[in-house]
N, C-alpha and C positions, 0 to 999 in steps of 0.2 A: 906728699910724696907716695908713690906706689910702691910696696915692699916687694920682694920677689917671691912671696908666698901668695901675696895676694895677685900677681900675674900669672903664677902657676895655676891656680884656682879657676881665674877667668879662662885661660887659654884651656884647660881641662874641661872646664864646661863650655866652651865654643866647639872643640872638637868632638864632644859628645853629642852635643847638637847636631852638627854636620855630618856625622856619622848617624844617626838617627835619622835625619832627612833621605841619605842615601841610599840606605836601606827600605825606606819608606816609600820612595818613588817607584820602584821596582813592584813593589807591592801592590801599590796602587793600579799600575799600568796591568799588570797580571789578572787583577780584579775585573779591570775594565774590558781586557780582552774576552773573557769569559760572560758578561752582560750581553744581553741580546738587545742589538741595536739594528739602525735601518740597512747598515752594510751586511748583515747576515740573513733579511730577508732576500728570496730569491728574485731576479731582474723582472719576472713575469708576473708575480704579485705585487711588487712596486709599482710597475708601469700601469696595471690595472688599478691601483689604490691613487696614483697621480692624475689618472684620466677622470676619474671619479670626485676627488677631492684634491684639487689641485695646489692647495695651500695648507695640505694637511702637517701638521705636526703630530708625530707619533710619540706617544706617552708610554706606552709598553705595549708588548705583543706576546702573543704563546703559539708554540706549534702543535698542534694536535691531530691525531688519527681519528678519523671518522669513518668507520668501514675501511673500506679499502682507498679513500683517499686522503691526504694531508691536506690539513685547514689551517690557515692562519688566522687567528684571532686579534684583531687589531684595534686599540683604542687610540683615539687621537683628537686634537682639537683641531677647528680651523674656523676662524673669524670668533673668536671665543666661544665658540658654541661646542660640546662634547659631540663625537661621534664614534662608534663602532663598526667594524666591518669584519666577515667571515670570508676569506677568500681562499679558493684552492690553489695548491701549490703550481696548478698551469695557466693561473690568471682569470679563473671564472669566478666574478661576484655571486656567493651564496644569497648573502642578504647583509641591510646594513640598517645602524640605526642612528637615530637623530635625536638628540637631546630637545625637549620642547617645555612650555612651562602649561601649568595647570589650565589656563585661559584658552591655551591651543586644543586642550581637551574635549571633545563632541560631549553634548551634553549626555547623551546614551551611555557615554563610558564612564562619566564622573557619577551618573546617577546609579549604575551598578554596582561600582565601586563602595560609594555609601551605603548602599543597602545592606552590602554583606558585611562591611565594616564601619559601622555606627560610629561618629566621633573620631574617625580617621584623621590623619594630617597627609597631603600628599607632598613626599620629598623630593623623589625624582620622576620624571616621566621621559621617556623613550619612544618614539614613534617607530615601528620597525617594518622595514620595506624588504620584500623578497625578491629575488631578481631571477625571473624563468622567461626563457628564450630571449634574455638580454634586455627584458623590458621589465620595469620597476612597477610591483603592487604593493599597496599597504596590507600587509599583513595583521597587523593588530598593536597593541600598547603593553610596553613592561612600565609597571609603576610600581616604585617603592612608597610604601607606607610607615608612618608611625601609627598605630593602633590606639586605641583609646586607653590601653593598659600600656603602652609604651613599648610595644614588641613591634620589630622591624620585619616587615613581610613586603615580598616580592610576588605582584601579581601580572598576569599576563591575560590582556583582555582582547578579545576579538574585534573587529572594527564594528560589528553589531552589537556590542554589548554583553555579549556572553562571557562570562569566565572560564577563562580555559584551563589557568592552572593558578596556584598559590603555593608559596613555598615557604618556610621559617616558622612562623608562629601558629598557634593553633586557630582553627577558623572562631572568628567572633560569632555570638548567638544572634541568630535573627530576632529581630523583637517586632 
């Protein structure tokens, strides 16, 4: 037999839970409204993106000012592979990157990186393609490494194997 007091407690708990849900839903919607999503990316940018990557699933994006231009840096996946694209507000693609595996890296790239960072492990590799006058041209590779002393380093390497930039950890000693 259920007592009045138990009905009152259960009813109060139900009312409190319902009130909490009613308050939480508008708050969640307000947060979603402020989240960057494809609906806030300009149509020209989205048209350029879908022309290049027809099955793009946008993971995240940022809007940045580069000189006088507004550029959208978009991270996406397509067919299970990671990509990134920098697209100007007018829909011009500046460059794009495609995730590759270590076996896809040319030998001279691997050799140059291993020479500078002995004992390092390749963690993530991206082929960087510049777009000039509407034509794609391989610009180089961005490689994230774990050095022998367990530090993360990002290295940018030209197609000829010349290391253009490295960031993060100290440079390993050349042996």
